[in-house]
All heavy atoms as atom14 arrays in JSON, in Angstrom:
{
  "sequence": "MVFLIRDQLGMEAVVESLGDLERFLCNYNKAAEKAGTYVFSDRFTRYICDLSKDAKR",
  "atom14_mask": [
    [1, 1, 1, 1, 1, 1, 1, 1, 0, 0, 0, 0, 0, 0],
    [1, 1, 1, 1, 1, 1, 1, 0, 0, 0, 0, 0, 0, 0],
    [1, 1, 1, 1, 1, 1, 1, 1, 1, 1, 1, 0, 0, 0],
    [1, 1, 1, 1, 1, 1, 1, 1, 0, 0, 0, 0, 0, 0],
    [1, 1, 1, 1, 1, 1, 1, 1, 0, 0, 0, 0, 0, 0],
    [1, 1, 1, 1, 1, 1, 1, 1, 1, 1, 1, 0, 0, 0],
    [1, 1, 1, 1, 1, 1, 1, 1, 0, 0, 0, 0, 0, 0],
    [1, 1, 1, 1, 1, 1, 1, 1, 1, 0, 0, 0, 0, 0],
    [1, 1, 1, 1, 1, 1, 1, 1, 0, 0, 0, 0, 0, 0],
    [1, 1, 1, 1, 0, 0, 0, 0, 0, 0, 0, 0, 0, 0],
    [1, 1, 1, 1, 1, 1, 1, 1, 0, 0, 0, 0, 0, 0],
    [1, 1, 1, 1, 1, 1, 1, 1, 1, 0, 0, 0, 0, 0],
    [1, 1, 1, 1, 1, 0, 0, 0, 0, 0, 0, 0, 0, 0],
    [1, 1, 1, 1, 1, 1, 1, 0, 0, 0, 0, 0, 0, 0],
    [1, 1, 1, 1, 1, 1, 1, 0, 0, 0, 0, 0, 0, 0],
    [1, 1, 1, 1, 1, 1, 1, 1, 1, 0, 0, 0, 0, 0],
    [1, 1, 1, 1, 1, 1, 0, 0, 0, 0, 0, 0, 0, 0],
    [1, 1, 1, 1, 1, 1, 1, 1, 0, 0, 0, 0, 0, 0],
    [1, 1, 1, 1, 0, 0, 0, 0, 0, 0, 0, 0, 0, 0],
    [1, 1, 1, 1, 1, 1, 1, 1, 0, 0, 0, 0, 0, 0],
    [1, 1, 1, 1, 1, 1, 1, 1, 0, 0, 0, 0, 0, 0],
    [1, 1, 1, 1, 1, 1, 1, 1, 1, 0, 0, 0, 0, 0],
    [1, 1, 1, 1, 1, 1, 1, 1, 1, 1, 1, 0, 0, 0],
    [1, 1, 1, 1, 1, 1, 1, 1, 1, 1, 1, 0, 0, 0],
    [1, 1, 1, 1, 1, 1, 1, 1, 0, 0, 0, 0, 0, 0],
    [1, 1, 1, 1, 1, 1, 0, 0, 0, 0, 0, 0, 0, 0],
    [1, 1, 1, 1, 1, 1, 1, 1, 0, 0, 0, 0, 0, 0],
    [1, 1, 1, 1, 1, 1, 1, 1, 1, 1, 1, 1, 0, 0],
    [1, 1, 1, 1, 1, 1, 1, 1, 0, 0, 0, 0, 0, 0],
    [1, 1, 1, 1, 1, 1, 1, 1, 1, 0, 0, 0, 0, 0],
    [1, 1, 1, 1, 1, 0, 0, 0, 0, 0, 0, 0, 0, 0],
    [1, 1, 1, 1, 1, 0, 0, 0, 0, 0, 0, 0, 0, 0],
    [1, 1, 1, 1, 1, 1, 1, 1, 1, 0, 0, 0, 0, 0],
    [1, 1, 1, 1, 1, 1, 1, 1, 1, 0, 0, 0, 0, 0],
    [1, 1, 1, 1, 1, 0, 0, 0, 0, 0, 0, 0, 0, 0],
    [1, 1, 1, 1, 0, 0, 0, 0, 0, 0, 0, 0, 0, 0],
    [1, 1, 1, 1, 1, 1, 1, 0, 0, 0, 0, 0, 0, 0],
    [1, 1, 1, 1, 1, 1, 1, 1, 1, 1, 1, 1, 0, 0],
    [1, 1, 1, 1, 1, 1, 1, 0, 0, 0, 0, 0, 0, 0],
    [1, 1, 1, 1, 1, 1, 1, 1, 1, 1, 1, 0, 0, 0],
    [1, 1, 1, 1, 1, 1, 0, 0, 0, 0, 0, 0, 0, 0],
    [1, 1, 1, 1, 1, 1, 1, 1, 0, 0, 0, 0, 0, 0],
    [1, 1, 1, 1, 1, 1, 1, 1, 1, 1, 1, 0, 0, 0],
    [1, 1, 1, 1, 1, 1, 1, 1, 1, 1, 1, 0, 0, 0],
    [1, 1, 1, 1, 1, 1, 1, 0, 0, 0, 0, 0, 0, 0],
    [1, 1, 1, 1, 1, 1, 1, 1, 1, 1, 1, 0, 0, 0],
    [1, 1, 1, 1, 1, 1, 1, 1, 1, 1, 1, 1, 0, 0],
    [1, 1, 1, 1, 1, 1, 1, 1, 0, 0, 0, 0, 0, 0],
    [1, 1, 1, 1, 1, 1, 0, 0, 0, 0, 0, 0, 0, 0],
    [1, 1, 1, 1, 1, 1, 1, 1, 0, 0, 0, 0, 0, 0],
    [1, 1, 1, 1, 1, 1, 1, 1, 0, 0, 0, 0, 0, 0],
    [1, 1, 1, 1, 1, 1, 0, 0, 0, 0, 0, 0, 0, 0],
    [1, 1, 1, 1, 1, 1, 1, 1, 1, 0, 0, 0, 0, 0],
    [1, 1, 1, 1, 1, 1, 1, 1, 0, 0, 0, 0, 0, 0],
    [1, 1, 1, 1, 1, 0, 0, 0, 0, 0, 0, 0, 0, 0],
    [1, 1, 1, 1, 1, 1, 1, 1, 1, 0, 0, 0, 0, 0],
    [1, 1, 1, 1, 1, 1, 1, 1, 1, 1, 1, 0, 0, 0]
  ],
  "atom14_positions": [
    [[93.15, 90.75, 77.2], [93.71, 91.9, 77.86], [95.24, 91.83, 77.87], [95.9, 92.83, 77.65], [93.18, 92.0, 79.29], [91.69, 92.26, 79.37], [91.1, 92.14, 81.06], [90.83, 93.85, 81.39], [0.0, 0.0, 0.0], [0.0, 0.0, 0.0], [0.0, 0.0, 0.0], [0.0, 0.0, 0.0], [0.0, 0.0, 0.0], [0.0, 0.0, 0.0]],
    [[95.74, 90.66, 78.17], [97.2, 90.48, 78.19], [97.79, 90.71, 76.81], [98.84, 91.35, 76.68], [97.57, 89.07, 78.72], [99.05, 88.81, 78.57], [97.14, 88.92, 80.16], [0.0, 0.0, 0.0], [0.0, 0.0, 0.0], [0.0, 0.0, 0.0], [0.0, 0.0, 0.0], [0.0, 0.0, 0.0], [0.0, 0.0, 0.0], [0.0, 0.0, 0.0]],
    [[97.1, 90.23, 75.79], [97.61, 90.41, 74.43], [97.59, 91.88, 74.03], [98.49, 92.34, 73.33], [96.82, 89.57, 73.43], [96.95, 88.1, 73.67], [95.83, 87.32, 73.89], [98.19, 87.49, 73.69], [95.96, 85.96, 74.12], [98.33, 86.12, 73.91], [97.2, 85.36, 74.13], [0.0, 0.0, 0.0], [0.0, 0.0, 0.0], [0.0, 0.0, 0.0]],
    [[96.6, 92.61, 74.47], [96.55, 94.05, 74.18], [97.73, 94.76, 74.83], [98.39, 95.58, 74.21], [95.23, 94.65, 74.67], [95.06, 96.15, 74.42], [94.98, 96.44, 72.93], [93.84, 96.68, 75.14], [0.0, 0.0, 0.0], [0.0, 0.0, 0.0], [0.0, 0.0, 0.0], [0.0, 0.0, 0.0], [0.0, 0.0, 0.0], [0.0, 0.0, 0.0]],
    [[97.99, 94.42, 76.09], [99.14, 95.01, 76.79], [100.43, 94.66, 76.04], [101.27, 95.52, 75.79], [99.21, 94.55, 78.26], [98.01, 95.08, 79.04], [100.51, 94.99, 78.91], [97.86, 94.48, 80.43], [0.0, 0.0, 0.0], [0.0, 0.0, 0.0], [0.0, 0.0, 0.0], [0.0, 0.0, 0.0], [0.0, 0.0, 0.0], [0.0, 0.0, 0.0]],
    [[100.58, 93.4, 75.69], [101.79, 92.96, 74.98], [101.95, 93.69, 73.66], [103.03, 94.19, 73.35], [101.73, 91.46, 74.72], [102.97, 90.93, 74.01], [102.76, 89.6, 73.38], [101.76, 89.73, 72.32], [101.14, 88.72, 71.75], [101.38, 87.49, 72.13], [100.25, 88.91, 70.79], [0.0, 0.0, 0.0], [0.0, 0.0, 0.0], [0.0, 0.0, 0.0]],
    [[100.88, 93.78, 72.9], [100.96, 94.39, 71.58], [101.2, 95.89, 71.64], [101.88, 96.43, 70.77], [99.67, 94.11, 70.79], [99.5, 92.63, 70.46], [100.48, 91.87, 70.6], [98.37, 92.25, 70.09], [0.0, 0.0, 0.0], [0.0, 0.0, 0.0], [0.0, 0.0, 0.0], [0.0, 0.0, 0.0], [0.0, 0.0, 0.0], [0.0, 0.0, 0.0]],
    [[100.67, 96.55, 72.64], [100.79, 98.01, 72.71], [101.98, 98.5, 73.54], [102.55, 99.53, 73.24], [99.49, 98.62, 73.27], [98.28, 98.4, 72.41], [98.42, 99.02, 71.04], [98.94, 100.12, 70.88], [97.97, 98.3, 70.01], [0.0, 0.0, 0.0], [0.0, 0.0, 0.0], [0.0, 0.0, 0.0], [0.0, 0.0, 0.0], [0.0, 0.0, 0.0]],
    [[102.31, 97.75, 74.6], [103.35, 98.21, 75.52], [104.58, 97.32, 75.58], [105.6, 97.7, 76.15], [102.77, 98.35, 76.94], [101.57, 99.27, 77.1], [101.09, 99.25, 78.54], [101.87, 100.68, 76.64], [0.0, 0.0, 0.0], [0.0, 0.0, 0.0], [0.0, 0.0, 0.0], [0.0, 0.0, 0.0], [0.0, 0.0, 0.0], [0.0, 0.0, 0.0]],
    [[104.46, 96.11, 75.05], [105.59, 95.2, 75.04], [105.49, 94.12, 76.12], [104.73, 94.23, 77.08], [0.0, 0.0, 0.0], [0.0, 0.0, 0.0], [0.0, 0.0, 0.0], [0.0, 0.0, 0.0], [0.0, 0.0, 0.0], [0.0, 0.0, 0.0], [0.0, 0.0, 0.0], [0.0, 0.0, 0.0], [0.0, 0.0, 0.0], [0.0, 0.0, 0.0]],
    [[106.29, 93.1, 75.94], [106.27, 91.94, 76.84], [106.7, 92.32, 78.26], [106.21, 91.74, 79.23], [107.15, 90.83, 76.27], [106.96, 89.52, 76.95], [105.23, 88.99, 76.71], [105.31, 87.39, 77.41], [0.0, 0.0, 0.0], [0.0, 0.0, 0.0], [0.0, 0.0, 0.0], [0.0, 0.0, 0.0], [0.0, 0.0, 0.0], [0.0, 0.0, 0.0]],
    [[107.59, 93.27, 78.39], [108.05, 93.69, 79.71], [106.88, 94.21, 80.57], [106.82, 93.94, 81.77], [109.12, 94.77, 79.59], [109.74, 95.14, 80.92], [110.87, 96.13, 80.75], [111.68, 95.96, 79.83], [110.93, 97.05, 81.57], [0.0, 0.0, 0.0], [0.0, 0.0, 0.0], [0.0, 0.0, 0.0], [0.0, 0.0, 0.0], [0.0, 0.0, 0.0]],
    [[105.96, 94.91, 79.95], [104.78, 95.42, 80.67], [103.91, 94.28, 81.16], [103.32, 94.36, 82.24], [103.99, 96.37, 79.79], [0.0, 0.0, 0.0], [0.0, 0.0, 0.0], [0.0, 0.0, 0.0], [0.0, 0.0, 0.0], [0.0, 0.0, 0.0], [0.0, 0.0, 0.0], [0.0, 0.0, 0.0], [0.0, 0.0, 0.0], [0.0, 0.0, 0.0]],
    [[103.83, 93.21, 80.38], [103.05, 92.04, 80.8], [103.72, 91.39, 82.0], [103.07, 91.08, 83.01], [102.92, 91.01, 79.65], [102.3, 89.72, 80.14], [102.12, 91.6, 78.51], [0.0, 0.0, 0.0], [0.0, 0.0, 0.0], [0.0, 0.0, 0.0], [0.0, 0.0, 0.0], [0.0, 0.0, 0.0], [0.0, 0.0, 0.0], [0.0, 0.0, 0.0]],
    [[105.02, 91.19, 81.92], [105.76, 90.53, 82.99], [105.68, 91.33, 84.29], [105.46, 90.76, 85.36], [107.23, 90.29, 82.58], [108.05, 89.77, 83.74], [107.29, 89.31, 81.4], [0.0, 0.0, 0.0], [0.0, 0.0, 0.0], [0.0, 0.0, 0.0], [0.0, 0.0, 0.0], [0.0, 0.0, 0.0], [0.0, 0.0, 0.0], [0.0, 0.0, 0.0]],
    [[105.81, 92.64, 84.22], [105.75, 93.45, 85.44], [104.36, 93.47, 86.05], [104.2, 93.8, 87.22], [106.26, 94.87, 85.19], [105.31, 95.75, 84.44], [105.85, 97.15, 84.2], [107.07, 97.37, 84.34], [105.04, 98.02, 83.85], [0.0, 0.0, 0.0], [0.0, 0.0, 0.0], [0.0, 0.0, 0.0], [0.0, 0.0, 0.0], [0.0, 0.0, 0.0]],
    [[103.34, 93.08, 85.27], [101.96, 93.05, 85.76], [101.61, 91.77, 86.5], [100.61, 91.73, 87.21], [100.98, 93.2, 84.58], [101.16, 94.42, 83.93], [0.0, 0.0, 0.0], [0.0, 0.0, 0.0], [0.0, 0.0, 0.0], [0.0, 0.0, 0.0], [0.0, 0.0, 0.0], [0.0, 0.0, 0.0], [0.0, 0.0, 0.0], [0.0, 0.0, 0.0]],
    [[102.42, 90.75, 86.34], [102.11, 89.45, 86.94], [102.0, 89.57, 88.45], [102.92, 90.04, 89.12], [103.17, 88.42, 86.58], [103.2, 87.97, 85.12], [104.39, 87.04, 84.91], [101.91, 87.32, 84.72], [0.0, 0.0, 0.0], [0.0, 0.0, 0.0], [0.0, 0.0, 0.0], [0.0, 0.0, 0.0], [0.0, 0.0, 0.0], [0.0, 0.0, 0.0]],
    [[100.87, 89.16, 88.99], [100.66, 89.14, 90.42], [100.41, 90.5, 91.03], [100.3, 90.63, 92.26], [0.0, 0.0, 0.0], [0.0, 0.0, 0.0], [0.0, 0.0, 0.0], [0.0, 0.0, 0.0], [0.0, 0.0, 0.0], [0.0, 0.0, 0.0], [0.0, 0.0, 0.0], [0.0, 0.0, 0.0], [0.0, 0.0, 0.0], [0.0, 0.0, 0.0]],
    [[100.29, 91.54, 90.23], [100.05, 92.89, 90.74], [98.84, 93.48, 90.01], [98.96, 94.03, 88.91], [101.28, 93.76, 90.52], [101.19, 95.12, 91.19], [100.07, 95.54, 91.57], [102.24, 95.76, 91.35], [0.0, 0.0, 0.0], [0.0, 0.0, 0.0], [0.0, 0.0, 0.0], [0.0, 0.0, 0.0], [0.0, 0.0, 0.0], [0.0, 0.0, 0.0]],
    [[97.68, 93.37, 90.63], [96.43, 93.8, 89.99], [96.43, 95.29, 89.68], [95.97, 95.7, 88.62], [95.24, 93.44, 90.88], [93.86, 93.72, 90.31], [93.68, 92.99, 88.98], [92.79, 93.3, 91.3], [0.0, 0.0, 0.0], [0.0, 0.0, 0.0], [0.0, 0.0, 0.0], [0.0, 0.0, 0.0], [0.0, 0.0, 0.0], [0.0, 0.0, 0.0]],
    [[96.97, 96.09, 90.58], [97.03, 97.53, 90.33], [97.86, 97.84, 89.09], [97.46, 98.64, 88.25], [97.62, 98.26, 91.53], [96.73, 98.22, 92.75], [97.4, 98.85, 93.95], [97.59, 100.08, 93.92], [97.73, 98.11, 94.88], [0.0, 0.0, 0.0], [0.0, 0.0, 0.0], [0.0, 0.0, 0.0], [0.0, 0.0, 0.0], [0.0, 0.0, 0.0]],
    [[99.01, 97.24, 88.99], [99.89, 97.45, 87.83], [99.22, 96.94, 86.56], [99.31, 97.56, 85.51], [101.22, 96.73, 88.05], [102.17, 96.75, 86.89], [102.77, 98.09, 86.64], [103.58, 98.43, 87.79], [104.29, 99.53, 87.9], [104.31, 100.38, 86.92], [104.98, 99.78, 88.97], [0.0, 0.0, 0.0], [0.0, 0.0, 0.0], [0.0, 0.0, 0.0]],
    [[98.52, 95.8, 86.67], [97.84, 95.24, 85.51], [96.79, 96.22, 84.98], [96.73, 96.49, 83.78], [97.19, 93.9, 85.87], [96.47, 93.27, 84.71], [97.16, 92.56, 83.76], [95.09, 93.41, 84.58], [96.5, 91.99, 82.68], [94.42, 92.84, 83.51], [95.13, 92.13, 82.55], [0.0, 0.0, 0.0], [0.0, 0.0, 0.0], [0.0, 0.0, 0.0]],
    [[95.97, 96.77, 85.88], [94.93, 97.71, 85.45], [95.55, 98.96, 84.83], [95.06, 99.47, 83.82], [94.04, 98.11, 86.62], [93.02, 97.08, 87.07], [92.27, 97.58, 88.3], [92.04, 96.77, 85.96], [0.0, 0.0, 0.0], [0.0, 0.0, 0.0], [0.0, 0.0, 0.0], [0.0, 0.0, 0.0], [0.0, 0.0, 0.0], [0.0, 0.0, 0.0]],
    [[96.6, 99.44, 85.45], [97.28, 100.63, 84.93], [97.84, 100.36, 83.53], [97.63, 101.15, 82.61], [98.39, 101.04, 85.89], [99.29, 102.5, 85.38], [0.0, 0.0, 0.0], [0.0, 0.0, 0.0], [0.0, 0.0, 0.0], [0.0, 0.0, 0.0], [0.0, 0.0, 0.0], [0.0, 0.0, 0.0], [0.0, 0.0, 0.0], [0.0, 0.0, 0.0]],
    [[98.51, 99.24, 83.38], [99.07, 98.89, 82.07], [97.98, 98.64, 81.04], [98.11, 99.02, 79.88], [100.0, 97.68, 82.18], [101.35, 98.04, 82.76], [101.72, 99.2, 82.84], [102.09, 97.03, 83.19], [0.0, 0.0, 0.0], [0.0, 0.0, 0.0], [0.0, 0.0, 0.0], [0.0, 0.0, 0.0], [0.0, 0.0, 0.0], [0.0, 0.0, 0.0]],
    [[96.9, 98.0, 81.47], [95.79, 97.76, 80.54], [95.22, 99.08, 80.05], [95.01, 99.27, 78.84], [94.67, 96.92, 81.17], [93.49, 96.88, 80.25], [93.47, 96.03, 79.15], [92.42, 97.75, 80.42], [92.42, 96.05, 78.25], [91.36, 97.77, 79.54], [91.36, 96.91, 78.45], [90.33, 96.94, 77.56], [0.0, 0.0, 0.0], [0.0, 0.0, 0.0]],
    [[94.97, 100.01, 80.97], [94.4, 101.29, 80.57], [95.33, 102.06, 79.63], [94.87, 102.67, 78.67], [94.04, 102.14, 81.79], [92.69, 101.78, 82.37], [91.91, 101.07, 81.75], [92.42, 102.26, 83.55], [0.0, 0.0, 0.0], [0.0, 0.0, 0.0], [0.0, 0.0, 0.0], [0.0, 0.0, 0.0], [0.0, 0.0, 0.0], [0.0, 0.0, 0.0]],
    [[96.62, 102.0, 79.89], [97.58, 102.66, 78.98], [97.52, 102.03, 77.59], [97.5, 102.73, 76.58], [99.0, 102.54, 79.52], [99.3, 103.42, 80.69], [100.74, 103.18, 81.16], [101.03, 103.89, 82.46], [102.38, 103.56, 82.96], [0.0, 0.0, 0.0], [0.0, 0.0, 0.0], [0.0, 0.0, 0.0], [0.0, 0.0, 0.0], [0.0, 0.0, 0.0]],
    [[97.5, 100.7, 77.56], [97.47, 99.99, 76.28], [96.15, 100.24, 75.54], [96.15, 100.46, 74.32], [97.67, 98.5, 76.5], [0.0, 0.0, 0.0], [0.0, 0.0, 0.0], [0.0, 0.0, 0.0], [0.0, 0.0, 0.0], [0.0, 0.0, 0.0], [0.0, 0.0, 0.0], [0.0, 0.0, 0.0], [0.0, 0.0, 0.0], [0.0, 0.0, 0.0]],
    [[95.06, 100.22, 76.27], [93.75, 100.42, 75.65], [93.62, 101.84, 75.09], [93.08, 102.04, 74.0], [92.64, 100.15, 76.68], [0.0, 0.0, 0.0], [0.0, 0.0, 0.0], [0.0, 0.0, 0.0], [0.0, 0.0, 0.0], [0.0, 0.0, 0.0], [0.0, 0.0, 0.0], [0.0, 0.0, 0.0], [0.0, 0.0, 0.0], [0.0, 0.0, 0.0]],
    [[94.13, 102.8, 75.85], [94.09, 104.18, 75.37], [94.92, 104.33, 74.09], [94.49, 104.97, 73.14], [94.63, 105.11, 76.46], [94.38, 106.57, 76.19], [94.75, 107.42, 77.37], [94.12, 107.25, 78.44], [95.66, 108.25, 77.22], [0.0, 0.0, 0.0], [0.0, 0.0, 0.0], [0.0, 0.0, 0.0], [0.0, 0.0, 0.0], [0.0, 0.0, 0.0]],
    [[96.07, 103.7, 74.09], [96.95, 103.75, 72.92], [96.28, 103.1, 71.7], [96.43, 103.57, 70.58], [98.27, 103.05, 73.25], [99.34, 103.21, 72.23], [100.65, 102.6, 72.72], [101.73, 102.71, 71.68], [102.98, 102.1, 72.14], [0.0, 0.0, 0.0], [0.0, 0.0, 0.0], [0.0, 0.0, 0.0], [0.0, 0.0, 0.0], [0.0, 0.0, 0.0]],
    [[95.53, 102.01, 71.95], [94.87, 101.28, 70.87], [93.52, 101.89, 70.49], [92.91, 101.49, 69.51], [94.67, 99.82, 71.28], [0.0, 0.0, 0.0], [0.0, 0.0, 0.0], [0.0, 0.0, 0.0], [0.0, 0.0, 0.0], [0.0, 0.0, 0.0], [0.0, 0.0, 0.0], [0.0, 0.0, 0.0], [0.0, 0.0, 0.0], [0.0, 0.0, 0.0]],
    [[93.04, 102.83, 71.3], [91.75, 103.45, 71.0], [90.56, 102.56, 71.32], [89.53, 102.61, 70.65], [0.0, 0.0, 0.0], [0.0, 0.0, 0.0], [0.0, 0.0, 0.0], [0.0, 0.0, 0.0], [0.0, 0.0, 0.0], [0.0, 0.0, 0.0], [0.0, 0.0, 0.0], [0.0, 0.0, 0.0], [0.0, 0.0, 0.0], [0.0, 0.0, 0.0]],
    [[90.7, 101.75, 72.37], [89.61, 100.85, 72.75], [89.18, 101.13, 74.19], [89.66, 102.08, 74.81], [90.04, 99.37, 72.56], [88.9, 98.53, 72.7], [91.13, 98.95, 73.51], [0.0, 0.0, 0.0], [0.0, 0.0, 0.0], [0.0, 0.0, 0.0], [0.0, 0.0, 0.0], [0.0, 0.0, 0.0], [0.0, 0.0, 0.0], [0.0, 0.0, 0.0]],
    [[88.29, 100.31, 74.72], [87.69, 100.51, 76.03], [88.73, 100.65, 77.14], [89.64, 99.83, 77.25], [86.75, 99.34, 76.36], [86.15, 99.44, 77.74], [85.07, 100.26, 77.96], [86.7, 98.73, 78.8], [84.52, 100.36, 79.24], [86.15, 98.83, 80.07], [85.06, 99.65, 80.28], [84.53, 99.76, 81.54], [0.0, 0.0, 0.0], [0.0, 0.0, 0.0]],
    [[88.58, 101.69, 77.95], [89.43, 101.94, 79.11], [88.55, 101.86, 80.35], [87.43, 102.37, 80.35], [90.08, 103.35, 79.02], [90.89, 103.66, 80.25], [90.94, 103.46, 77.78], [0.0, 0.0, 0.0], [0.0, 0.0, 0.0], [0.0, 0.0, 0.0], [0.0, 0.0, 0.0], [0.0, 0.0, 0.0], [0.0, 0.0, 0.0], [0.0, 0.0, 0.0]],
    [[89.05, 101.22, 81.41], [88.29, 101.17, 82.66], [88.17, 102.57, 83.25], [89.11, 103.36, 83.19], [88.97, 100.26, 83.68], [88.88, 98.8, 83.35], [90.02, 98.08, 83.06], [87.66, 98.15, 83.31], [89.96, 96.73, 82.74], [87.58, 96.8, 83.0], [88.73, 96.1, 82.71], [0.0, 0.0, 0.0], [0.0, 0.0, 0.0], [0.0, 0.0, 0.0]],
    [[87.03, 102.85, 83.84], [86.79, 104.17, 84.43], [87.7, 104.4, 85.63], [88.17, 103.45, 86.27], [85.33, 104.31, 84.86], [85.08, 103.49, 85.99], [0.0, 0.0, 0.0], [0.0, 0.0, 0.0], [0.0, 0.0, 0.0], [0.0, 0.0, 0.0], [0.0, 0.0, 0.0], [0.0, 0.0, 0.0], [0.0, 0.0, 0.0], [0.0, 0.0, 0.0]],
    [[87.93, 105.67, 85.95], [88.73, 106.01, 87.12], [88.09, 105.47, 88.39], [88.78, 104.99, 89.29], [88.91, 107.52, 87.24], [89.81, 108.08, 86.16], [90.63, 107.32, 85.61], [89.7, 109.29, 85.89], [0.0, 0.0, 0.0], [0.0, 0.0, 0.0], [0.0, 0.0, 0.0], [0.0, 0.0, 0.0], [0.0, 0.0, 0.0], [0.0, 0.0, 0.0]],
    [[86.77, 105.54, 88.46], [86.05, 105.05, 89.64], [86.28, 103.55, 89.85], [86.56, 103.11, 90.95], [84.56, 105.36, 89.5], [83.75, 104.97, 90.68], [82.31, 105.35, 90.5], [81.54, 104.92, 91.67], [80.25, 105.04, 91.76], [79.55, 105.59, 90.79], [79.62, 104.62, 92.84], [0.0, 0.0, 0.0], [0.0, 0.0, 0.0], [0.0, 0.0, 0.0]],
    [[86.14, 102.78, 88.78], [86.35, 101.34, 88.87], [87.8, 101.03, 89.24], [88.06, 100.19, 90.1], [86.0, 100.67, 87.53], [86.29, 99.2, 87.52], [85.45, 98.3, 88.16], [87.42, 98.7, 86.89], [85.72, 96.94, 88.15], [87.7, 97.35, 86.88], [86.85, 96.47, 87.52], [0.0, 0.0, 0.0], [0.0, 0.0, 0.0], [0.0, 0.0, 0.0]],
    [[88.73, 101.72, 88.6], [90.15, 101.49, 88.87], [90.49, 101.79, 90.32], [91.19, 101.02, 90.98], [91.02, 102.34, 87.92], [90.68, 101.99, 86.57], [92.49, 102.09, 88.14], [0.0, 0.0, 0.0], [0.0, 0.0, 0.0], [0.0, 0.0, 0.0], [0.0, 0.0, 0.0], [0.0, 0.0, 0.0], [0.0, 0.0, 0.0], [0.0, 0.0, 0.0]],
    [[90.0, 102.91, 90.85], [90.24, 103.25, 92.26], [89.65, 102.19, 93.19], [90.26, 101.8, 94.19], [89.66, 104.62, 92.6], [90.54, 105.76, 92.21], [90.08, 107.07, 92.83], [88.66, 107.36, 92.62], [88.18, 108.02, 91.56], [88.99, 108.47, 90.65], [86.89, 108.23, 91.44], [0.0, 0.0, 0.0], [0.0, 0.0, 0.0], [0.0, 0.0, 0.0]],
    [[88.44, 101.72, 92.86], [87.78, 100.7, 93.68], [88.62, 99.42, 93.73], [88.86, 98.88, 94.81], [86.38, 100.41, 93.11], [85.67, 99.29, 93.82], [85.14, 99.48, 95.09], [85.51, 98.05, 93.22], [84.49, 98.44, 95.75], [84.87, 97.02, 93.87], [84.36, 97.22, 95.13], [83.72, 96.2, 95.78], [0.0, 0.0, 0.0], [0.0, 0.0, 0.0]],
    [[89.08, 98.95, 92.59], [89.88, 97.73, 92.54], [91.22, 97.93, 93.27], [91.68, 97.07, 94.0], [90.1, 97.28, 91.08], [88.77, 96.87, 90.45], [91.11, 96.15, 91.01], [88.06, 95.71, 91.13], [0.0, 0.0, 0.0], [0.0, 0.0, 0.0], [0.0, 0.0, 0.0], [0.0, 0.0, 0.0], [0.0, 0.0, 0.0], [0.0, 0.0, 0.0]],
    [[91.83, 99.09, 93.08], [93.1, 99.37, 93.76], [92.92, 99.42, 95.26], [93.77, 98.91, 96.01], [93.7, 100.68, 93.24], [94.34, 100.54, 91.55], [0.0, 0.0, 0.0], [0.0, 0.0, 0.0], [0.0, 0.0, 0.0], [0.0, 0.0, 0.0], [0.0, 0.0, 0.0], [0.0, 0.0, 0.0], [0.0, 0.0, 0.0], [0.0, 0.0, 0.0]],
    [[91.82, 99.98, 95.74], [91.54, 99.99, 97.18], [91.36, 98.57, 97.72], [91.88, 98.24, 98.77], [90.31, 100.83, 97.49], [90.54, 102.33, 97.33], [91.73, 102.74, 97.25], [89.55, 103.08, 97.26], [0.0, 0.0, 0.0], [0.0, 0.0, 0.0], [0.0, 0.0, 0.0], [0.0, 0.0, 0.0], [0.0, 0.0, 0.0], [0.0, 0.0, 0.0]],
    [[90.63, 97.75, 96.99], [90.46, 96.35, 97.4], [91.79, 95.62, 97.42], [92.06, 94.85, 98.34], [89.51, 95.62, 96.43], [88.03, 95.93, 96.54], [87.27, 95.16, 95.46], [87.49, 95.6, 97.91], [0.0, 0.0, 0.0], [0.0, 0.0, 0.0], [0.0, 0.0, 0.0], [0.0, 0.0, 0.0], [0.0, 0.0, 0.0], [0.0, 0.0, 0.0]],
    [[92.61, 95.88, 96.43], [93.91, 95.23, 96.35], [94.8, 95.63, 97.51], [95.49, 94.79, 98.1], [94.57, 95.6, 95.03], [95.83, 95.01, 94.91], [0.0, 0.0, 0.0], [0.0, 0.0, 0.0], [0.0, 0.0, 0.0], [0.0, 0.0, 0.0], [0.0, 0.0, 0.0], [0.0, 0.0, 0.0], [0.0, 0.0, 0.0], [0.0, 0.0, 0.0]],
    [[94.8, 96.92, 97.87], [95.61, 97.39, 99.0], [95.16, 96.75, 100.3], [95.97, 96.36, 101.14], [95.54, 98.91, 99.1], [96.32, 99.6, 98.04], [96.19, 101.11, 98.12], [96.9, 101.74, 96.94], [96.67, 103.18, 96.87], [0.0, 0.0, 0.0], [0.0, 0.0, 0.0], [0.0, 0.0, 0.0], [0.0, 0.0, 0.0], [0.0, 0.0, 0.0]],
    [[93.83, 96.63, 100.49], [93.32, 95.99, 101.7], [93.73, 94.53, 101.76], [94.05, 94.01, 102.82], [91.78, 96.1, 101.76], [91.3, 97.52, 102.05], [92.13, 98.34, 102.53], [90.11, 97.8, 101.81], [0.0, 0.0, 0.0], [0.0, 0.0, 0.0], [0.0, 0.0, 0.0], [0.0, 0.0, 0.0], [0.0, 0.0, 0.0], [0.0, 0.0, 0.0]],
    [[93.75, 93.86, 100.62], [94.1, 92.44, 100.57], [95.6, 92.23, 100.87], [95.99, 91.19, 101.39], [93.75, 91.85, 99.22], [0.0, 0.0, 0.0], [0.0, 0.0, 0.0], [0.0, 0.0, 0.0], [0.0, 0.0, 0.0], [0.0, 0.0, 0.0], [0.0, 0.0, 0.0], [0.0, 0.0, 0.0], [0.0, 0.0, 0.0], [0.0, 0.0, 0.0]],
    [[96.42, 93.22, 100.55], [97.86, 93.09, 100.75], [98.24, 93.23, 102.23], [99.33, 92.83, 102.62], [98.61, 94.13, 99.93], [98.62, 93.83, 98.45], [99.37, 94.91, 97.68], [99.32, 94.63, 96.2], [100.01, 95.68, 95.43], [0.0, 0.0, 0.0], [0.0, 0.0, 0.0], [0.0, 0.0, 0.0], [0.0, 0.0, 0.0], [0.0, 0.0, 0.0]],
    [[97.37, 93.82, 103.01], [97.68, 94.03, 104.44], [97.63, 92.77, 105.22], [97.17, 91.8, 105.1], [96.71, 95.01, 105.06], [96.9, 96.39, 104.54], [95.99, 97.34, 105.23], [95.85, 98.51, 104.38], [94.95, 99.43, 104.56], [94.1, 99.34, 105.53], [94.89, 100.45, 103.76], [0.0, 0.0, 0.0], [0.0, 0.0, 0.0], [0.0, 0.0, 0.0]]
  ]
}
């Protein structure tokens, strides 16, 4: 997943994703869409983002 982000969006996108699950999923989906491969569903992404927000509190 990290290599896909790096190859499609650049190393900066990988670095900004470190330690931020929401950003990682967003960047992964952008990279996957650009590469024409599997993208996480909106439902799954929202679920993970909600869990991440609760964990940050």
